[in-house]
Phi, psi and omega in degrees: 000137182278163178299319181299318181293318178299317179297318180296318179296315180297318180296321178297317178297316179299317180296322178296316179290322182296332182304327184267352183278142174243139180241155179228135180235127179246186185270311186186170167279130182264324177216145174239126181246139173244119180261131172250117177256142184250172181312127177093346177290150176262127192297295184295321179298320178294318178297315179298318178297319179296316178302315181293315181300320182265001181053047180278126179258311185230120183202168174239135171271111189271331186200150173202131178219162176153204179223150178228156170241344171230138184209143173228123174240140178256128182228149173273146186246356182224164176257351181267179179250143353287156180293145174261127185258149177227138177247110179270136183233141172236130180236127179055045179234135178285124182229140173268132171269114182261344179193138168225130175206164179159194184234141172256116182239124180056035178081005182246121181279138170238100191238143174243153185219145171245130178234164176213155168244197183286354182241320190224164171243147181226148177222153177173190182280126180295129181240167176297150176102003177276120185249135181290131177276301180244309179197164173207138179234130184230134179251123179241126180245116176289144184241138178262145175095009179239155173219064188287153166206172175237132178232150179284136175271187183297338179266010178069028178254132179289126178245141175287134177209163174271136176294144180262000000 
């Protein structure tokens, strides 16, 4: 098979996948906030309180690092519909937060997190009940030019969309 033929096949596959993608373009980041959470603070609860206190509607969580001693992550366990969900829990275990990111749409955060212990790394949807062990730092950037919300699609999955 020639390089040209391989490229054409790859391009066709990309075009098929792109057909279902929706994009949103805004103007800029208007404010950037850095949250410092201390020992005993609850991660998602603190982020939600900050969003409400500052009336943040549309933002991106760009970075998050720190340590936890209690953690709950939500993960999907199947590839079919409806998805089967699993909630993994760690209690009184030292964990490193290596990444937190996601989108805040209509004031509601949808965040994913990667954590690790001395043996493994885990990733999933950030849930309530994650408690800071020593510290945690989170960067939230408010975005101008969006009017996001999430609506359920025909498969009962929440999709990001712009309000009309």
